[in-house]
N, C-alpha and C positions, 0 to 999 in steps of 0.2 A: 177458651181455650181449649186443649185436648191433652189428652194423656202422655204427650212428647211435649219440648220444651216449644213454645212457638219462637221462630228462630226471626231477625230479622235483617232485610236484604243492607238496611244500612243506618246509621246511628238520627234518630228523628233531631230536628234543629232546635237548638237550648235557647235559652229567653235569659235576658239580665234581667228579669223582673225578681225581686226580690222578696222576701216574707213579710206578711203587713204587719209586724214589728218594725220593719228595717224600710219603710216605702221609701222609695226615690221622692223626690221634690217634683212638684209641676213646676212645669220650663214655659215661661213667657217672657217672650222679645216685646223689644221698645226698640221702634225703629223712626228716629226723629233726626233734624239737622240742626234742631235747638238744644243745647246743653242743659238750659231751665228745664225744660221738660224733664228730660230723665232725671235731673235731680228730684222735682218733685213726684214723679211717679215711685221711685224709689223709696223717698221718705214715705209715702202714702201705704204701700203694699211691705214695707219693711216687715219682720214679727207677725207676717199674715201665714195662718195655716186654713187652709179651707180641705173641708174635710178628712180634717187629719193629717193633710200633707203640709210642709212648708213650701215656700213659692224661692224657683231659682229663675233672678232675672238675667235676662241677656240683653245687650244695646248694641243699637248700629246707628251710625249718624248718617248712610244715605243708603239707598236702593241694593247699590255694587255690595257694599260690607253686608248686608243684610243676605245677599244670596250666598256668600260665604259659610255665616253663620247656622243657614238653614239645611244648607249641604253636609254640616258637620253633626245638626242634632236635629235629626225628622221626626225625633219625639215631641216637638215643642207643641204645648196645648193650644197658647193664644199668643195670639201677635196683635200688638196695641201698632198701628202703623201711620205714620203722620203721610198726607196725601202730595204736597209738595217739598218737594228737596231738592236737590241737584239739578230736577227738571222740574214741570210742573204736573207732568203723570209717572211721576217717579213712582208713589204710593200705588199707584192702579196696574203699572205695571209690574209691580212686585207681586201684585195680586194674581195678575196669568200666570207669573213664573212658578208661585206655589201651589196653583190648582194642575196647572195644566204640563206644564214640566217635571215638579215634584211628585206630584199626582198625591199631595198630604190635604186626600179630603176632609179628615176629622179636624184636623188643626181650625178652633176658631177666629176669625180674620176681623178685625173691628179698626173700623179706618177712623182718623181725627184730620180735623180742621183746623187753621190756627182764626180762621174767618166764616162766620154764616154764612150760608151760600154762597161761598166760595166756588165750590163743586156743585153742580146739581143731582142734588140728592137723587130725585126718583129715577133717573137717567143711569146712576151708578148703580142701585141695586137693582134695577134689571138687568143688564149690561155685566155686572162682574159678580162672581160669587163670594158676595161678604156676609158676613152676619152680623154686624151693627155699624151705624154711619154716627158720630159724635165731633163736637165742638169741642175743642179746648179747654173753652172758659166751663160748660157746664157738666164737666166730668171732676168736678169737684172730690174731695178724698173717698166720703161714703157714697157717691155713684161710681165710683170707679172700681173701691171693693164689691161692691154689687154688682156691676156690670163683668167684672172678671170672674167673681163666684158663680155667678150663669152660663156665663162662658166653658168654666172648666167643668160645671155640672155638666152642662153639654155635649163637654168633650167625651167626659166617662163615658157618657149614656152612648155616645156613637162607637167609640172603643169598643164597649162591652157588645154593642149591637158586630159589627164589624167580625168581633172575636166569636160570636155564636156563628152568624153566618159562614166562618173559615172553618169553624168545626164543621159545621152541617156539611159543608161541601165535601170534606172530606168522608163525614160518613156516606153520604150519598154518593161519592165517588168509589167509595170502597165496596158499595154495593153493587154499582154498576162493572168493579171490575174484581168482581168477585173468584174470577179465574186466571187472573193475573199473579204472579210470585208474588208481588208487595201488596197485595191486595188488604191482609190481615195487619200488616203494619201500617199502613192510612187508615184502617177503620180503629184501631186503638188509639192511633194517636188523633184521630178526630175525638174519642171517648174522653179522652184525659183534657181535649182543648172545652169540647161541650160541659165537663165539669167543672173548671176551673172559671168558666163564664157564667153558667148558672150558678155560683157560687158567691164570684165575684173575687177568686182569687189569683195569683199565681200561679202557673201551669209549674208544680212541683210536686208530680206524681209519681206512682209506683205501681205497675200493674204487674202481680207475680201469681206466678202459675205453681204449682206442685208436680213434680215432674216424677212419674211414676216407673220410669224404665229401670229393672233390678240389676244390681251389679255384684259383684262377689257373692257375698252368703248370701243374695236373692234379698236383702234388704232394700227399699226405697229411696232415691234420692231425696234429699231437701228441698226446700221450697226454691226457686231459681227466676232473679228479675227478669221478666219477659218485654217487660214493655216501660220507657220513662223519658222523664221529660226536664229541663232545668239542670239544676246542679247534680240531679244525679244520673242524668244521660248515659256516662260514662261507663255505667254500671250493665248497662243490657247483658243480656245472658251470662251474665256469672251469679255465682249463688248469694243468695240473702245475705249472710254472714260476712261477705267480705265490704257491706256497707258498712262506712267508718261513725254512723251517727245510730247508735245502739237504739234510741228511742224508736226508731222504723222498723229497725229488724224485732224488735219486743213486741211491740203494737199487732206491725202482720201474723207475726207469730200466734199472738192472743187470739188473732181476727179470726184465723183459720181454723185454728184448735179448738176455737167454742162455736164456730161457722155461728157469726153474728157480726151486724156493723158495732165498730165503737165509735161515740160521739164525746171526745174530750176536750177538755179548754184549749189547746195549741194545736188541736190535728184532731182527722177524721179520719177514718179507716171503714170504707167502704166492702163487704164482702157479698162474692159471688158466687154463685152455683148452677153450673149450667146442667149439671149433672154430678152423681154421687162419687164418679173417680174425676170429674172435672170441675175445680177449684181457683179460686181466683180473690187477690184483694188489691182497693186501691185505695193507697196512703195521701192525703192531702192536707200542708199543712194550713193551719188555722187558729189565730190566736182568740176565737170567740165560740161558746158552744151554739152550734146550729137551730138555728127555730124552728118548732113544730112542722111549720108551713113547708120549711128547707127541709126536714126530713122526708115528710110525706112524697115533695117533690122529687128525692130520692131515690127513696123508695121504687118508686113509677119507672125512674129513670134506670134503675140499676136491674130491676126486673126484664126491661127491656133488652137492657145490653146480655145480661144471661141468656136471654131467649136466642138472640144473634151468636154468642158462644159456643151454643149446643153443636150448630152446623161445622164448627172448626174442624173439627175429625173428618167430616165430610167431604168439606171442602179440598181441605190435603190429598185424602185418596185421590177425591177427582182431579185434581194439580195433578199426581203422579200418574195416573191414568193418561193422561192427556198429553202428559210429557213421554211417556214411552213411546203412545202412540204416533204421535208429532216425530219423535227420533227415529222410530220405525218408518215412519212415510216418508221421512229427509233420506234415511239409508235406501231406499228402494227408490227415491227419486234419482239418489246418486248414480245406483247402480246399473239401472236403467237406460238414464243419459250417458253413462260413461262405455258402453254396450257397441262396438261398432255396427252390429247387425241393425236392422229394421225391427223394432218391436210394437205392436198393438193390440191393443181389446179393444173387442166388437160386442154389444149386447146382443138381445133376441130380435131389438129394434132395427139392427143392423148400422147403430150408432157409435160410433168409439170414444168411448170410455178413459185411455190411457192409450198416451203414445210418447216414446221416445225421441230425443233431440236428431235422432237420424232418420227417422221416419219424417219428419217435419221437415227436415233440410232440401230431403228428396224429392219431398213433393211440392216444394218450395214455399209453405207456410211458415208459422209461426206456430208454438205449440198451443198459445190461446185460443188460434184459428182453426187450428185441427181436432181439441177437444169438443167432445158434443155436436159434431156433423159425421153425415151419413160417410160410410167410408166411397160410395159411389160418385161423391164430390172433386175425390182424387185420384180417381181411373178412368182413364178415358176411351180405353181399348171395350168393346160391349164384349168381345168374350171371353176376355179375363175376368168383367163385371160377373159374367153369367157362372164362369167357372167357381169365382169366391161366393157367389151366393149359394151354388150346391152344396159346395166344402162346408159353407154356417151351419143350411139347414140339417145336412148328414149329420154336423157335431153335436147341433143343440138338439137335437132329435133323440141322439146317443146309439144311432145306426152304424155309427163311425167314431171309435176314440180318437185317432190321428190318421191327418191326411199330410202327405208331403207332396208338395207339385212344384216345378221348375216353371218361371216365369220372366214375361219378357214385360217390364217399366220404364216409362218415358218419365223420365228426370223434369224438374223444371226448367232447365232451358232444351228439352227435346232428345236429349241424350237419352238413347235406349240401354238400359241396364239388366242383366238377368242376374233372376234370385232364386234360391233353393229356399223355397217356403214349407214352413212346420208348422200345422194348426193343431190345437190341443185342446180340450173342454177345461172351464174353471168353474168349479162345483161348488154353489154355496151352502150355508150350514144344514139345509135340509137336504142335501147331495142329489138338489137338485141342478142342472147345466144351465145357468144363464146368463154366462158370458164364455169368449173364447178368447185364448192369446195366438198369434201369428207372430211368429219371428223368421223373418227372412233375410239369409245368407249372403252375403251380393260374390255373385260367380263370374261376374264381367270377365275380370279378366283370363280366369278360367276359360272361359265359356269360347274368348275371341282367341285365347291359344291356340284350343282345340280346332277351331275355325281354321285357324294358321295352319295347324298341324296336319290338317286335313286336306288344305288346298297346296301344302308341300307333298304331302303325300301323291295326290292327284296327280298334279304335274310332273314328280318322278314316277308315274306309273306312265302315265303317256307318256312321257321320254322312254323310257324302257320298253316299251311298247314299241315304239316307232325307230331304232336305232337297229341294227344291222347285227350285233353281238351277241351274242345268248348271255345272259345274266342269272349267276342263280347266289341267292343272296340265305345264310346262314346264322343261327343264333350264337350266342358264347360258347355253347355245347354243341356246336357244329350238325346243329340239325336245322333241314332247310326249313323258309320261310317263303318265300318268293322264288317265282321262275317265270323268266318273259318268253312270249308264246316261241322266241327263235330256240330259247332252252330247251322248250318241250317240245321240238320237234327235232331236236337232234337228240333228247336224250329219251325219247317217248316216254315220258314220263307227265301226266297234266298236273297243275299247280297242286289242285286239292287233294290228288292222290300222293304227292312230294313232300306237302309242308309236313316237317315235324315228323319224318324220317333221317337218317344219317346221311349226309353228303355224299360218304363214299359208296352207300346202296346208289343212289342216282345216278353219280355222275363214275364210272365206270372207265378209268382207263389201263391202257397197255402200250409195253415199248413197241414200237416200227420194226426194230431191228429182231430184239429175242421172244417177243411177244409175252414176255412178262408181264404181272400187273404191275403197274407203279401207285406208288401211293399219292393220291389226289392233294394238293396243293392248298388246301384253303383248312381242312385244320392243322398244318405247319403253320401257316401265315397266323391264327391266330391262338396259337400256342406260342408263339415265337414273337410274335407281334409286330412282324414284318412281311414286306410284300415277297412272293416265293411266287417265283415260274417254272413252267415243266421245261423239260428238256427236249430238245427237238426231235421230230419225228415221232411224239407223241398222236397216241389213237384212242377215240373217245369209241366205246362201245357200247350201241343204245341199249334199250329195252329189248327191242324185237330182235337184235344180234346184229345191225347194221354197222357197218365201222365207218366211222368219219378220222381223217388226218386235221388234227386241231392244234391251236397255239394256244396259249393260256395265260393267265395270271391273276392272283390271288391276292388281298388287300385287307388288312383287320381295318373294323369301324370302332370308332371309339368315341365316348359321351362326352359332356362336356369337362368332365373332371380327369378326365384322359384313361379312361377304363376301361378298356376292351366287350363292347357290345355284343360282338360276330365280326363276320367277314364277306366279304363279295366277293364272287369267282365271276371271272369277265371269258371269253374264250369264242373263236371263231371256228368256221371250218374250212380249211386250206388245202382239204383232196384234190383239187383242181388245178392248184398252183403247185402242190408237189410235185403232181403226176406229170404235170409239164414240165418242172424241174429234171426229171427223173426220164422225161422222153429227149430232152436238148442234151445230157448227158449220154444217152446211148449214142444217138445222132452224133456225137461229137466223135466218138472210137470206134463208130462202126460203116461200114460201104452202106449207103444206102439201097443199092440193086442189088445184091448177094446176102447182104447182112452181118460177112465176115468183119474179122477187126480189121480196123485200116492202118495206113502206116504209121499215125500219129499214134496210135495205140500198142501197135509191135515195139516200136522206139524205146516207148514209154515201160513196157515190160519186159525189155534187153537193159536197160539203161538201170532198170529196180530188180535186174536178178531176176524177175516172175517170167510167167510164161509169155 
């Protein structure tokens, strides 16, 4: 018992046994195909009381009919079986059915044959589990009564042994399972069964504990039924005062108040005290005062039970701690298994003490195969193994509190995957670093994207380097971030010098006719979000003052969401082309020898009213 009510997870199985004053009759089965045998047996055994209990005779005219009765009455004490009925082996077959199929090992079986020597007695005794073999002629009234009485005594003793064995099994099972939730319930149920078997009483007992939980004004709660059996089982976990039998309530209250056993004429109350604050009482119905020998045995038994109850509180605390620890372990297990990142713990010997499902799946093993194994068993790259070993030594020795490293690990199918690993120490209660935890974040997709971006950038660089046009790219603020070699040659700026500068500082354009500065188009295209081209006749003024006739166009650069990220300016040197155009225009209007205007030029001037 403890200072709290002992709680039972299930009600104990009820028994249909009645108090001793109302003992049920012995059930005796007569199986014979001769109606006269039934009549004689009924006459011989009528009004017979064996050990204070009457007999109830059940009759069957065949082995098949007997099977139906046996199924309805599993508590038959004695069966008188005829050997030959519907078949020559009907009685023997019924013996096998009773023992092997129904498992009625306590029932006493007496075979009766109509003719002496009809069945080989020695063979039958050896091969069949029967208790007596008689001829019908030798079973006169006296012998029949004697045989049945002896069989009933044997049945009673076997039932007592079975009850004691059942009680002992419950107690032993409870002792072995004290860490289980229902261990105390098993133990108390075994105590009741053992008491009833010891005193040869029906199992109608009540274990009552004093509940000391303070309520309201600080008063203690009253007595509560902690365990019960038989007709009182439905009152488990209820206040003692709920029992309709006030005789029981008064008896238990007196025993607990006076702290002593009570041996009355029709009941017994056993007082148990495991500690000053741990008290209990066991009520047993009995219609006779216990003898001194029984009382001595009870004292020994009760003292042993009280000693066991002293550990209840400790056991409950231990169970609570274990349940909490198990809940925390299950929570941790669920958390780390739900984590998509690789997680494992390594001790100072390099053995994996904990791992999650992601790690096990990556290395192609089950969790059971990973735990308690060296990490080296699951990594094939020697360089990676060396790096991990160095990290472990640095962390376990306390030289580094945290290590981050990007590593490549081949998974179970040989695919190379990249992980950003973070290693940190796990300190014991003594503050010593005994283990380290490693978390690996899968960065394979990012790594592949970076590689793809790098390759695309490299291809773009090669392309831009190889084309004949000049290219300048700028960000959303129109600041230069790239020039290709042609742009470097025309502007006089290297990419290193130009990067981060405003585009209009690098790309200076003037009008070929007015020599006035023209707004460079990249700013406008970024601002307006559309392609912009310079007017014909634009001249690029290089850093060193050189001038180039150019054609150009600027277009915005948009991201995947349509937002303008910058712009690109493409232009080319058209100085030779424009010089050729000017020369052709001059030759068309001037004489090649004298340099004077020719007839076409004069006519055009006269037609236009010009010079």
